[in-house]
N, C-alpha and C positions, 0 to 999 in steps of 0.2 A: 114587584115580583115578576119573574120571568115564567112564561108558560113553556114547559118542555116540549120539544118537537118530537113527533113520531117519525121514525125512519121506516120507510117501506119501499117495496119494489115499484119502479116507475110503471105507470099505465099509459097507453096511447093517448088517453084523454088529458094527460098532463103536458102534452107537447107544447101548446102555446104558452102555458105558464113557465115551462122550463126555458123556452127560447127567450121569453121576456126577462127572466132572471139572468140568463147569460148575457143578454144585451145590457142590462143594468150593471152587471159586474164587469163589463168590458171584455168578455171572453170570445165574442164572435169576431170574425174577420170576413171581409168582402169575398174572398176566394173560397170560403168554406160555408156551405149551406147547412145551418144547424139542423134543419128539418130532415135533410138527407142523412146527416150524421145519426140522428135519432132513429130513422128508419133502418139504417144499416145495423145499428146496435140492437134493435129489437129482433133482428134476424140471427144474431150471434150472442149467446150468453145473456139474454135479457134479464136474467135473475141478478146480474151484476150491475145493473143500472138502478140506482137508488135515489129517492128524494126524501127530503125532510119536510114535514107538513105541520103547520100550527093552525088550528081552527079552519081546516079545509084549504088553507093557502100554502102553496109551494114556496118555501123559504130557503131551500138548499137542495143541492144535487151533487152526485158524483157518478161517473160512468167508469166502470172498471172492466178489465178483461184479462184473460190468462191465455198465453200462446203455447203453453207446455214447457216453457223455459223461465219466463218472467211474467209477473203480473204488472199491469199498467193502470194508472188512474188518469182520467181526463175530466174536464168540465166540473171540477170541484168548485162550487159556488155557494156563498151564503148571502142572502139579501142584506145589503148594508144596514138596514134598519134593525136587523136581528144579529149582527155580529157581536162577538164578545160573550156569547151565551153558550158556547161549546158545541154549536151545531156542526161546524166544519170538522171539529175533532171527532164528534160522534159519527159523522158520515165516513171519515177516513177509517176509524176503528171498525165500523161494520164492514166496509169494503175489505179491509185487511182480514177480518175474521172469515168472511166468505171465501176470499182467495186462499187463505191457509187451509180452509176446510176442503178445498178441491186439490190440495197438494202443492200449492204454489210456494216455492222456497224464498222468493224475494219480490218485493213490490217496488216499482219505479214510477216516476212521473216526470213530466217536462214542465219547467217553469221558464217563462220568458226572462232573458238575462237582465232586463231593466225592471223587473217586478220584485223589488227588495222586500216588500211586505209579505208576498207569498213565500219567498225564500226563507224569511224569518219564521213564518208559520210552520213550514215543513221541517226546518231544522229543530224547531221546538218539539216536534213529534218524533224526533230521532232519525230523520232522513239526512243523509250525507251527500255532499256534492261529489259526483263522479266526474273525473276528468276525461270526458268523452265529448265528441261532437256528434250531434244528431243530424244525419243527412236524410233528405226526403226527396221523393220523386212522385209527382202527381200522376196517377194512372187513369183516374176518371175525373174530368173537370166538373166542378159543381156550378161554376158561374161562367 
């Protein structure tokens, strides 16, 4: 029997557990400091940074934001030992609910092109592939 996860707002004391989760899930990159990402997020719409918790353990996360035009989700992660229990779906649903509640008309996210499992997960939630390129320019170097 599965224990249901509690979805709640991220607290600064969750930082190390979230970083460990992201590392376990392969979401971190050498050029992105995840602790800096967390600090930045806590300064802008911290209520849109969510974690899933079971028995005091962080087993999932999602970081969302709304720029006035579109909502975005990042760092969606579920601990591999807890996958298949609906935690990722619940995190996305709660992020979508919060985004819609502040007037966001559309949620978007980025998935690495070689991550077929994530692509399948999101299409199963109703997300569609948009034929666009995402361009980026680093303004502040983390590493």
